N, C-alpha and C positions, 0 to 999 in steps of 0.2 A: 617346736613351739617357739613362737616369736614373743619377745618381751613386750608387755604393755608399754606405751609411751606417754609420758606426761609432757604436754606442750604448755609452756608457761613463759612468763617474762618477769624480769626482776622489778621490784618495787611496784607490783600490781597485786590484785587479788589472787593472782596465780601463786604468789609467795605463800599464801595461806595453805593452798593445796600442796605445795612443795614441802611445807613443814609436816603436813599430815602424811604424805608419802614417806618422809623420813621416819616419822614416828611409827609407821606401820611395819617397817623393816622389810617391805617388799622390794624386789629388785626391778625397778622400772628404768626405762631409758629416759633420762631427763633431757629434754631439748628446749633450749631457750630461743625465743624469737624476739625481734625488736618491734615494738609498736611504733616507735618513732620512725622507723624505716618503712612502716606499712606492711610488715611481714604477715600480719593477721588478715590482710585483705587480698593476699595473693590467691590465684585460682587453686594452687596446691593446698594451702591451708583451709580455704573455704570448702574444699572437698572433704576435709576432715571435720571441720566445725563451721557449718553454714552461717552461724551467728557472727562469725568474725571476731570472736572474743577469746580471751584466755581466762582460766585454764581449760584444758580438755584432756581427758585420759582416753587415748586411743587403744583399743584392744584388737589388734590385727587379726588374731585367730578367730574372733567372733564377728569381725567385719563391722564393728560399731565403735562409736566414740561417746563417752559420757561427759556431759557438761553440767554446770551449776554446782556450787560448792556442796550443798547438802547431799546431792546425789552422788558426787564423787567420794565424799566422806563415807557414805553408806557402802559403796562398792569396796572401798579400801578396808573398811571394818569387816565386811563379809569375806574378803579375800585373805585377810590376816586376822582371824578371830582371836588369836592369842595376844594380839597387840593391845587389846583393851581400848581401841579408839572409840568404840561404842560398847555399852553393856550388852550382854547376850540375852538377858531376861527380857521379856516383852515390855514390861513397864519401864525398866531402865532404858531400854532402847528407844521407846517412844519419847521419854523425857529428853534423851540425847538429841533426837531429831527435832523436838520442840525448840531446844536451845539453838540448834543449827539454823533452823528456818527463821527464828527470831533475829539472830545475828545477821543473817543474809538480808532480811528485809530492812533492818535498821541501817545496814551499810549502804543499801541502795537509796532509801528515802530520807536519810539524814546526811551522812558524811559525803556521799557522792553528789548530792544536790548542792551542798556547800561548795564543793570543789568545782562544780559545773555552772554555778550561778551566772558567771560572766558570759559564758557561751550561750546559756539559755535565754538571757535577756541582754544580749549585746547592744541593743539599741536603746537601752534604758539603764544608765549607770546607777541611778538611785534605787531603782527597783531591784537590780542585781545585788546591790549592797544589802538591801533589806532582806532579800531571800537568803543570802549567804549567812547573815546574822541569825535569822530565824532557824535555819537548818543547823547551824552550829550549836545553838541553844538546845535544840532537840537532841543533838549528839551528846551534849553534856548530861541531859536527862537520862539517855539510854545508858551511859556509863554509870550513873548513879544507881540505876536499877540493877545492873550487874553487880556492882560493889555491895549493895544491900543483900542481894541473893547470896553472895559469897560469904558475907558476915554470918549467915545462918548455918553455914556448913562447917562442921568440925575439921574436915580435911582441907578446907580452903579451896576446893575445886567445885565446879558447877554441878557435877553429878555426885559429889561427896565421895570420890574415889581417892585412894592414896597416890594414884598416878595421873598423869595428864591425859585427857581425852580430846577428841576432835572439837567439842564445843569450847573447851578451854583454849585451844589454839586460836579459834576464831575470835573469842572474846578478847584475848590478848592483842590480836591484830586491830581490833577496834580502838583499843587504848593507843596503839601506835599511830593510827590515823588521826587521833585527836591532836597529836603533836604537830601535824602539818597545819591544823586549824588554829594552833596556838591556844587551845583550850586549857584552862588550869586543871591539872590532874593530881596534884600532890595530895589532895585530901581523899583520893580513892585508894586507901591503904591496902584493902583486900585485893583489889584488881591489880594493883602494882605488884603485890606479892605473887599473885597468880602469873603475871607476865614474866616475872623473874624465874618462877618455877618452870614455865614453858621453855624459856631461853636456856635453862640449865640442862635440859635433856640433851645428852651428847649428840644424838643423831640430828636433832633440830638445830643445835648450835653449828654443826658441820654444814647443814643445808644453808643456813643464813650466811655463814662465812663464804660459801661458794658463790652466793649471789653478790656479796660484796666484792669478790674478786672479779666477777663478770662486769659489775657496774650497771 
């Protein structure tokens, strides 16, 4: 049996999946590629993930690769059911997927739009600045929504579990992205507490430390 492979890159959305892999306890072969060097556009990588994006979980024995964070989280949760990455009951599992897809959509249509504003409107500096500001504001609204949801949960996690789940990892990543946009986050006490809880999981802390070493 060949190990599944996580293809990822540091300081990207692949970091989110790397943390989920760590939390799952599964023994995956973690392979880092450089987006700066264009590794994601090579014929070899495009044969694995034709989208040319990270992350991707390649399952050699099945001859497939899984992409998109919610789908990868679901596979990890199914492959490691005892990890608690997602609840096992139908309603809890659906709520977990609801949060994962919400985070995925908000990351794409708010935070990433803010980061890419200059590239999208390179010929109009004023319009790019306006787009970046509007997207950043929406990012702040998204964080406020998560913080309010956490305030209603006795355990301080999105699915009200005593342990960290895949949606918690994703939500904490959104807070991290807010730092790059210089959004004020000190008032998001519940989300900051969740982020600290995620970072305190030993396996996740080790994964993040490994990424820092690689740079």
